[in-house]
TORPA-143901 format. One record per residue: residue in one letter; residue number from 1; x, y, z of N, C-alpha, C in turn. Coordinates in steps of 0.1 Angstrom, whole numbers, always signed. Example, Ala and Ser with C-alpha at 12.3 -4.5 7.8 and 13.67 -1.06 7.14 Angstrom:
2
[drenba "A" 1 [+132 -57 +78] [+123 -45 +78] [+132 -33 +78]]
[drenba "S" 2 [+128 -22 +71] [+137 -11 +71] [+129 +0 +79]]
END
This chain:
217
[drenba "M" 1 [+8 -12 +0] [+0 +0 +0] [+9 +13 +0]]
[drenba "K" 2 [+5 +22 -9] [+13 +35 -9] [+7 +45 +1]]
[drenba "N" 3 [+14 +56 +2] [+10 +66 +11] [-3 +73 +6]]
[drenba "I" 4 [-10 +79 +15] [-23 +86 +11] [-23 +100 +17]]
[drenba "I" 5 [-27 +110 +8] [-30 +124 +13] [-44 +127 +9]]
[drenba "F" 6 [-51 +132 +19] [-65 +137 +16] [-65 +152 +14]]
[drenba "I" 7 [-73 +156 +4] [-76 +171 +2] [-91 +172 +5]]
[drenba "A" 8 [-95 +179 +15] [-109 +179 +19] [-112 +192 +26]]
[drenba "P" 9 [-124 +198 +24] [-129 +209 +32] [-132 +205 +46]]
[drenba "P" 10 [-134 +215 +55] [-138 +211 +68] [-151 +203 +69]]
[drenba "A" 11 [-151 +193 +78] [-163 +184 +80] [-165 +175 +68]]
[drenba "A" 12 [-156 +173 +59] [-158 +163 +48] [-157 +149 +52]]
[drenba "G" 13 [-152 +146 +64] [-151 +132 +69] [-137 +126 +67]]
[drenba "K" 14 [-127 +135 +66] [-113 +130 +64] [-108 +122 +76]]
[drenba "G" 15 [-111 +126 +88] [-107 +119 +100] [-113 +105 +101]]
[drenba "T" 16 [-126 +104 +97] [-134 +91 +98] [-128 +82 +87]]
[drenba "Q" 17 [-125 +87 +75] [-120 +78 +65] [-106 +74 +68]]
[drenba "S" 18 [-98 +83 +74] [-84 +79 +78] [-84 +68 +87]]
[drenba "E" 19 [-93 +68 +97] [-94 +58 +107] [-98 +44 +101]]
[drenba "L" 20 [-108 +45 +92] [-112 +32 +86] [-101 +26 +77]]
[drenba "L" 21 [-94 +35 +70] [-83 +30 +61] [-71 +24 +69]]
[drenba "C" 22 [-68 +31 +80] [-57 +26 +89] [-61 +12 +95]]
[drenba "N" 23 [-73 +11 +99] [-77 -2 +104] [-77 -13 +93]]
[drenba "K" 24 [-81 -10 +81] [-81 -20 +70] [-67 -24 +65]]
[drenba "Y" 25 [-59 -14 +63] [-46 -16 +57] [-34 -15 +66]]
[drenba "G" 26 [-36 -12 +79] [-25 -11 +88] [-16 +1 +85]]
[drenba "L" 27 [-22 +11 +80] [-15 +24 +77] [-12 +31 +90]]
[drenba "L" 28 [-1 +39 +90] [+2 +48 +101] [-4 +62 +99]]
[drenba "H" 29 [-12 +67 +108] [-18 +80 +107] [-8 +90 +113]]
[drenba "I" 30 [-3 +99 +104] [+6 +110 +109] [-1 +123 +108]]
[drenba "S" 31 [-3 +130 +120] [-9 +143 +120] [+2 +153 +123]]
[drenba "T" 32 [+3 +163 +115] [+14 +173 +117] [+11 +181 +130]]
[drenba "G" 33 [-2 +182 +133] [-6 +189 +146] [-1 +181 +158]]
[drenba "D" 34 [-2 +168 +157] [+3 +159 +168] [+19 +160 +169]]
[drenba "L" 35 [+25 +160 +157] [+40 +162 +157] [+44 +174 +164]]
[drenba "L" 36 [+37 +185 +161] [+41 +198 +167] [+38 +198 +182]]
[drenba "R" 37 [+27 +192 +186] [+24 +191 +201] [+34 +183 +208]]
[drenba "E" 38 [+38 +172 +202] [+48 +163 +208] [+61 +170 +210]]
[drenba "E" 39 [+66 +177 +200] [+79 +184 +200] [+78 +196 +210]]
[drenba "S" 40 [+67 +202 +211] [+66 +214 +220] [+67 +210 +235]]
[drenba "K" 41 [+66 +197 +238] [+67 +192 +252] [+82 +189 +255]]
[drenba "K" 42 [+90 +189 +245] [+104 +186 +248] [+112 +198 +252]]
[drenba "N" 43 [+122 +196 +260] [+130 +207 +265] [+142 +209 +255]]
[drenba "T" 44 [+138 +212 +243] [+148 +215 +233] [+146 +229 +227]]
[drenba "E" 45 [+156 +235 +220] [+154 +248 +215] [+142 +249 +205]]
[drenba "L" 46 [+141 +238 +196] [+130 +238 +187] [+117 +236 +194]]
[drenba "G" 47 [+117 +227 +204] [+105 +225 +212] [+99 +237 +218]]
[drenba "Q" 48 [+108 +245 +224] [+104 +257 +231] [+100 +268 +221]]
[drenba "E" 49 [+106 +268 +209] [+101 +277 +199] [+87 +274 +194]]
[drenba "I" 50 [+85 +261 +192] [+71 +257 +188] [+61 +260 +199]]
[drenba "K" 51 [+65 +257 +212] [+56 +260 +223] [+52 +274 +224]]
[drenba "E" 52 [+62 +283 +222] [+59 +298 +223] [+50 +302 +212]]
[drenba "K" 53 [+52 +297 +199] [+44 +301 +188] [+30 +296 +189]]
[drenba "M" 54 [+28 +284 +194] [+15 +278 +196] [+7 +285 +207]]
[drenba "S" 55 [+14 +289 +217] [+7 +295 +228] [+3 +309 +225]]
[drenba "T" 56 [+9 +316 +215] [+6 +330 +212] [-2 +330 +199]]
[drenba "G" 57 [-5 +318 +193] [-13 +318 +181] [-6 +321 +168]]
[drenba "K" 58 [+8 +322 +169] [+16 +325 +157] [+16 +312 +148]]
[drenba "L" 59 [+18 +315 +134] [+19 +304 +125] [+33 +297 +126]]
[drenba "I" 60 [+32 +284 +125] [+45 +276 +125] [+51 +277 +112]]
[drenba "D" 61 [+64 +280 +111] [+71 +280 +98] [+70 +267 +91]]
[drenba "D" 62 [+68 +267 +78] [+68 +255 +70] [+81 +247 +72]]
[drenba "S" 63 [+92 +253 +73] [+105 +246 +75] [+105 +238 +87]]
[drenba "I" 64 [+98 +242 +98] [+98 +234 +110] [+89 +222 +108]]
[drenba "I" 65 [+78 +224 +102] [+69 +212 +100] [+76 +202 +91]]
[drenba "I" 66 [+82 +207 +80] [+89 +198 +71] [+100 +190 +79]]
[drenba "E" 67 [+107 +197 +88] [+118 +190 +96] [+112 +179 +104]]
[drenba "L" 68 [+101 +182 +111] [+95 +172 +120] [+90 +160 +112]]
[drenba "L" 69 [+84 +163 +101] [+78 +153 +93] [+89 +144 +87]]
[drenba "K" 70 [+100 +150 +83] [+111 +143 +77] [+117 +133 +88]]
[drenba "N" 71 [+118 +139 +100] [+124 +130 +111] [+115 +118 +114]]
[drenba "K" 72 [+101 +121 +113] [+92 +110 +115] [+92 +99 +105]]
[drenba "L" 73 [+93 +104 +92] [+94 +94 +81] [+107 +86 +82]]
[drenba "I" 74 [+118 +92 +86] [+130 +84 +88] [+129 +74 +99]]
[drenba "E" 75 [+122 +78 +109] [+120 +70 +121] [+112 +57 +118]]
[drenba "I" 76 [+101 +59 +110] [+92 +48 +107] [+97 +39 +96]]
[drenba "G" 77 [+107 +43 +88] [+112 +35 +77] [+102 +35 +65]]
[drenba "N" 78 [+99 +23 +60] [+91 +21 +48] [+76 +19 +51]]
[drenba "K" 79 [+72 +22 +63] [+57 +20 +67] [+49 +30 +59]]
[drenba "S" 80 [+38 +25 +53] [+29 +34 +46] [+21 +43 +55]]
[drenba "I" 81 [+18 +55 +51] [+11 +65 +60] [-1 +71 +54]]
[drenba "I" 82 [-10 +77 +62] [-20 +87 +58] [-15 +100 +65]]
[drenba "L" 83 [-13 +110 +56] [-8 +122 +61] [-19 +132 +64]]
[drenba "D" 84 [-20 +137 +76] [-32 +145 +81] [-27 +159 +84]]
[drenba "G" 85 [-33 +169 +77] [-30 +183 +80] [-19 +189 +72]]
[drenba "F" 86 [-14 +181 +63] [-3 +186 +54] [-2 +178 +42]]
[drenba "P" 87 [+1 +184 +30] [+2 +199 +28] [-11 +206 +28]]
[drenba "R" 88 [-11 +219 +32] [-22 +227 +31] [-21 +238 +20]]
[drenba "T" 89 [-9 +240 +15] [-7 +250 +4] [+2 +244 -6]]
[drenba "V" 90 [+2 +250 -18] [+11 +245 -29] [+25 +247 -25]]
[drenba "V" 91 [+29 +257 -18] [+43 +259 -13] [+47 +247 -4]]
[drenba "Q" 92 [+38 +243 +5] [+41 +231 +13] [+42 +218 +5]]
[drenba "A" 93 [+34 +217 -5] [+34 +205 -14] [+47 +204 -21]]
[drenba "E" 94 [+52 +216 -26] [+65 +216 -33] [+76 +212 -23]]
[drenba "A" 95 [+76 +217 -11] [+86 +214 -1] [+85 +199 +2]]
[drenba "Y" 96 [+73 +193 +3] [+71 +179 +6] [+77 +170 -5]]
[drenba "D" 97 [+75 +175 -18] [+80 +167 -29] [+95 +167 -28]]
[drenba "D" 98 [+102 +178 -25] [+116 +178 -24] [+121 +169 -13]]
[drenba "M" 99 [+114 +168 -2] [+117 +159 +9] [+116 +145 +5]]
[drenba "L" 100 [+105 +141 -2] [+103 +128 -7] [+114 +124 -16]]
[drenba "D" 101 [+119 +133 -25] [+130 +130 -34] [+142 +127 -26]]
[drenba "E" 102 [+145 +135 -16] [+157 +133 -8] [+157 +120 -1]]
[drenba "L" 103 [+145 +116 +4] [+144 +103 +11] [+141 +91 +2]]
[drenba "N" 104 [+140 +94 -11] [+137 +83 -20] [+124 +76 -17]]
[drenba "L" 105 [+113 +84 -14] [+100 +79 -11] [+90 +83 -21]]
[drenba "D" 106 [+79 +75 -22] [+69 +77 -32] [+58 +86 -27]]
[drenba "L" 107 [+53 +95 -35] [+42 +104 -30] [+29 +96 -27]]
[drenba "G" 108 [+26 +86 -36] [+14 +78 -33] [+1 +84 -39]]
[drenba "Y" 109 [-10 +82 -32] [-23 +86 -37] [-27 +99 -31]]
[drenba "V" 110 [-33 +108 -39] [-39 +120 -33] [-54 +119 -36]]
[drenba "I" 111 [-63 +119 -26] [-77 +117 -27] [-84 +130 -23]]
[drenba "V" 112 [-93 +134 -32] [-101 +146 -29] [-115 +141 -25]]
[drenba "L" 113 [-120 +146 -13] [-134 +143 -9] [-142 +155 -14]]
[drenba "D" 114 [-151 +153 -24] [-160 +164 -29] [-173 +163 -21]]
[drenba "V" 115 [-176 +174 -14] [-188 +175 -6] [-195 +188 -8]]
[drenba "D" 116 [-208 +188 -10] [-216 +201 -12] [-214 +210 +0]]
[drenba "K" 117 [-213 +223 -2] [-211 +232 +9] [-222 +232 +19]]
[drenba "E" 118 [-235 +230 +14] [-246 +230 +23] [-245 +218 +33]]
[drenba "L" 119 [-241 +207 +28] [-240 +195 +37] [-228 +197 +47]]
[drenba "L" 120 [-217 +203 +42] [-206 +205 +51] [-210 +214 +63]]
[drenba "E" 121 [-218 +225 +60] [-223 +234 +70] [-232 +226 +80]]
[drenba "K" 122 [-241 +218 +75] [-249 +210 +84] [-241 +201 +93]]
[drenba "R" 123 [-231 +195 +88] [-222 +186 +96] [-216 +193 +107]]
[drenba "I" 124 [-212 +206 +105] [-205 +213 +115] [-216 +219 +125]]
[drenba "V" 125 [-226 +226 +120] [-236 +233 +128] [-243 +223 +137]]
[drenba "G" 126 [-246 +211 +132] [-254 +201 +139] [-246 +191 +147]]
[drenba "R" 127 [-233 +193 +147] [-224 +183 +154] [-225 +185 +169]]
[drenba "V" 128 [-227 +173 +176] [-226 +173 +191] [-218 +160 +194]]
[drenba "S" 129 [-212 +160 +206] [-204 +149 +210] [-206 +146 +225]]
[drenba "C" 130 [-202 +133 +229] [-203 +129 +242] [-190 +132 +250]]
[drenba "P" 131 [-190 +140 +260] [-178 +143 +268] [-172 +131 +275]]
[drenba "N" 132 [-180 +121 +277] [-176 +109 +284] [-169 +99 +276]]
[drenba "C" 133 [-175 +94 +265] [-170 +83 +257] [-165 +88 +243]]
[drenba "G" 134 [-168 +101 +239] [-163 +106 +227] [-171 +104 +215]]
[drenba "N" 135 [-182 +97 +216] [-191 +94 +204] [-196 +108 +198]]
[drenba "V" 136 [-197 +108 +185] [-201 +120 +178] [-214 +118 +171]]
[drenba "Y" 137 [-223 +128 +172] [-236 +127 +165] [-239 +140 +158]]
[drenba "N" 138 [-250 +140 +150] [-254 +152 +143] [-269 +154 +144]]
[drenba "E" 139 [-273 +165 +150] [-287 +168 +152] [-295 +172 +140]]
[drenba "L" 140 [-288 +174 +129] [-294 +179 +116] [-294 +168 +105]]
[drenba "I" 141 [-287 +157 +108] [-286 +147 +97] [-292 +134 +103]]
[drenba "E" 142 [-303 +129 +96] [-311 +118 +102] [-303 +106 +106]]
[drenba "E" 143 [-294 +101 +98] [-287 +89 +101] [-277 +90 +112]]
[drenba "S" 144 [-274 +103 +116] [-264 +105 +127] [-270 +111 +140]]
[drenba "K" 145 [-283 +112 +140] [-290 +117 +152] [-289 +106 +164]]
[drenba "P" 146 [-287 +111 +176] [-288 +102 +188] [-302 +96 +189]]
[drenba "M" 147 [-303 +84 +194] [-316 +78 +196] [-325 +86 +205]]
[drenba "Q" 148 [-319 +92 +216] [-327 +101 +225] [-321 +114 +223]]
[drenba "E" 149 [-329 +124 +220] [-324 +138 +218] [-315 +142 +230]]
[drenba "G" 150 [-303 +147 +226] [-294 +153 +236] [-286 +143 +245]]
[drenba "L" 151 [-288 +129 +242] [-282 +119 +251] [-274 +110 +242]]
[drenba "C" 152 [-262 +106 +247] [-253 +96 +240] [-260 +82 +240]]
[drenba "N" 153 [-260 +76 +228] [-265 +62 +227] [-258 +52 +236]]
[drenba "N" 154 [-245 +55 +237] [-236 +45 +244] [-237 +46 +259]]
[drenba "C" 155 [-235 +58 +265] [-235 +59 +279] [-245 +68 +285]]
[drenba "H" 156 [-254 +74 +277] [-265 +82 +281] [-260 +95 +288]]
[drenba "T" 157 [-248 +99 +285] [-243 +112 +290] [-249 +123 +282]]
[drenba "K" 158 [-251 +135 +288] [-256 +146 +280] [-246 +151 +270]]
[drenba "L" 159 [-251 +153 +257] [-242 +157 +246] [-239 +172 +247]]
[drenba "V" 160 [-227 +175 +242] [-222 +189 +243] [-218 +194 +229]]
[drenba "K" 161 [-218 +207 +227] [-215 +213 +214] [-202 +221 +215]]
[drenba "R" 162 [-193 +220 +206] [-181 +228 +206] [-185 +243 +203]]
[drenba "A" 163 [-178 +252 +209] [-181 +266 +208] [-179 +271 +193]]
[drenba "D" 164 [-170 +265 +186] [-167 +269 +172] [-175 +262 +162]]
[drenba "D" 165 [-184 +253 +166] [-193 +246 +156] [-205 +255 +153]]
[drenba "N" 166 [-203 +265 +145] [-214 +274 +142] [-212 +279 +127]]
[drenba "S" 167 [-222 +286 +122] [-221 +290 +108] [-210 +300 +105]]
[drenba "E" 168 [-208 +309 +114] [-198 +319 +112] [-184 +313 +111]]
[drenba "S" 169 [-181 +304 +120] [-168 +297 +120] [-166 +289 +108]]
[drenba "F" 170 [-177 +282 +104] [-176 +274 +92] [-173 +282 +80]]
[drenba "K" 171 [-179 +293 +78] [-177 +302 +66] [-162 +306 +66]]
[drenba "V" 172 [-156 +310 +77] [-142 +314 +77] [-133 +302 +73]]
[drenba "R" 173 [-136 +290 +79] [-128 +278 +76] [-130 +274 +61]]
[drenba "Y" 174 [-142 +275 +56] [-144 +271 +42] [-137 +281 +32]]
[drenba "E" 175 [-137 +293 +35] [-131 +303 +27] [-115 +301 +27]]
[drenba "T" 176 [-110 +298 +39] [-96 +295 +40] [-92 +282 +31]]
[drenba "Y" 177 [-101 +272 +32] [-99 +260 +23] [-99 +264 +8]]
[drenba "L" 178 [-108 +272 +4] [-109 +276 -10] [-97 +284 -15]]
[drenba "N" 179 [-92 +293 -6] [-81 +302 -10] [-68 +295 -9]]
[drenba "T" 180 [-66 +286 +1] [-52 +281 +3] [-50 +266 +0]]
[drenba "T" 181 [-60 +258 +2] [-59 +244 +1] [-64 +238 -12]]
[drenba "K" 182 [-75 +244 -17] [-81 +239 -30] [-72 +239 -42]]
[drenba "P" 183 [-63 +250 -43] [-53 +250 -54] [-44 +237 -55]]
[drenba "L" 184 [-43 +230 -44] [-36 +217 -44] [-42 +207 -54]]
[drenba "I" 185 [-55 +208 -57] [-61 +199 -66] [-55 +200 -80]]
[drenba "S" 186 [-53 +212 -85] [-46 +214 -98] [-32 +209 -98]]
[drenba "Y" 187 [-25 +212 -86] [-11 +208 -85] [-9 +193 -86]]
[drenba "Y" 188 [-17 +186 -79] [-16 +171 -79] [-22 +165 -92]]
[drenba "E" 189 [-32 +172 -97] [-38 +167 -110] [-27 +166 -121]]
[drenba "S" 190 [-19 +176 -121] [-8 +176 -131] [+2 +165 -129]]
[drenba "K" 191 [+2 +159 -117] [+12 +148 -115] [+6 +135 -117]]
[drenba "G" 192 [-7 +135 -120] [-14 +122 -124] [-17 +113 -112]]
[drenba "C" 193 [-17 +118 -100] [-19 +110 -88] [-32 +113 -80]]
[drenba "L" 194 [-41 +121 -87] [-52 +127 -80] [-65 +119 -83]]
[drenba "Y" 195 [-73 +116 -73] [-85 +108 -74] [-97 +115 -67]]
[drenba "H" 196 [-108 +117 -73] [-120 +123 -67] [-129 +113 -62]]
[drenba "V" 197 [-135 +115 -50] [-145 +107 -44] [-157 +115 -39]]
[drenba "D" 198 [-169 +111 -42] [-181 +118 -38] [-182 +116 -23]]
[drenba "G" 199 [-181 +127 -16] [-182 +127 -1] [-196 +130 +4]]
[drenba "N" 200 [-206 +130 -5] [-220 +134 +0] [-228 +122 +5]]
[drenba "S" 201 [-223 +110 +3] [-230 +98 +8] [-226 +94 +22]]
[drenba "S" 202 [-230 +82 +26] [-227 +77 +39] [-212 +74 +41]]
[drenba "K" 203 [-207 +73 +53] [-193 +71 +55] [-189 +57 +50]]
[drenba "H" 204 [-198 +48 +50] [-195 +34 +45] [-194 +34 +30]]
[drenba "Q" 205 [-203 +41 +23] [-202 +42 +9] [-190 +49 +4]]
[drenba "I" 206 [-186 +60 +11] [-174 +67 +8] [-162 +58 +9]]
[drenba "F" 207 [-162 +51 +20] [-150 +42 +23] [-149 +31 +12]]
[drenba "D" 208 [-161 +26 +8] [-161 +15 -3] [-155 +21 -16]]
[drenba "N" 209 [-159 +34 -19] [-154 +40 -31] [-139 +43 -30]]
[drenba "I" 210 [-134 +46 -19] [-120 +48 -17] [-112 +35 -19]]
[drenba "V" 211 [-117 +25 -13] [-111 +11 -14] [-111 +7 -28]]
[drenba "N" 212 [-122 +9 -36] [-122 +6 -50] [-111 +12 -58]]
[drenba "I" 213 [-109 +25 -54] [-98 +32 -61] [-84 +26 -58]]
[drenba "L" 214 [-82 +24 -45] [-69 +19 -41] [-66 +5 -46]]
[drenba "E" 215 [-76 -4 -47] [-74 -18 -51] [-75 -20 -66]]
[drenba "K" 216 [-79 -10 -73] [-80 -11 -88] [-67 -6 -94]]
[drenba "I" 217 [-59 +1 -87] [-47 +7 -92] [-35 -3 -91]]
END
């Protein structure tokens, strides 16, 4: 199995599909956010720099993210990965290509989850979760509603809503995706490694469609 990169707007289901694919193929899920948080806990010059930037809301330099990712890929050897949260821009994608060339590694598959804007907003605005067991539901999507309104199916704990799961926050995040991340589609299309998947259906149908792509190539 080759490496996988997802290009997807907010609430497209990237995290859900990553988990399903990791379970099926034994892939390693690498989140650049997790790499930054892990490094920030270390008593090193780089760790302290990351900690300071994260605590003040400053952007982390692409060079730092690339360095951490490179170290992680060297550490895990030839294990196939799903890369989460990177690249987000064409500049990052170009730097990632250079790193892969240096390490003699293959880019793999780039999968775009195409989802209607209206459904994405529903997924975010209607999202609620259980603070006890972590189960996630959606009050606006029939197949994802809890059996009892406001209560977790699993442990009957009262469901809570994240403060940023609202229409205003979604619009900002969606515009950021259109302006910075969506251009990656053309970039990877030119490389012949891009595949589109309809993300408007159920998570199981989306997963089956992704598996069909991976196993037909």
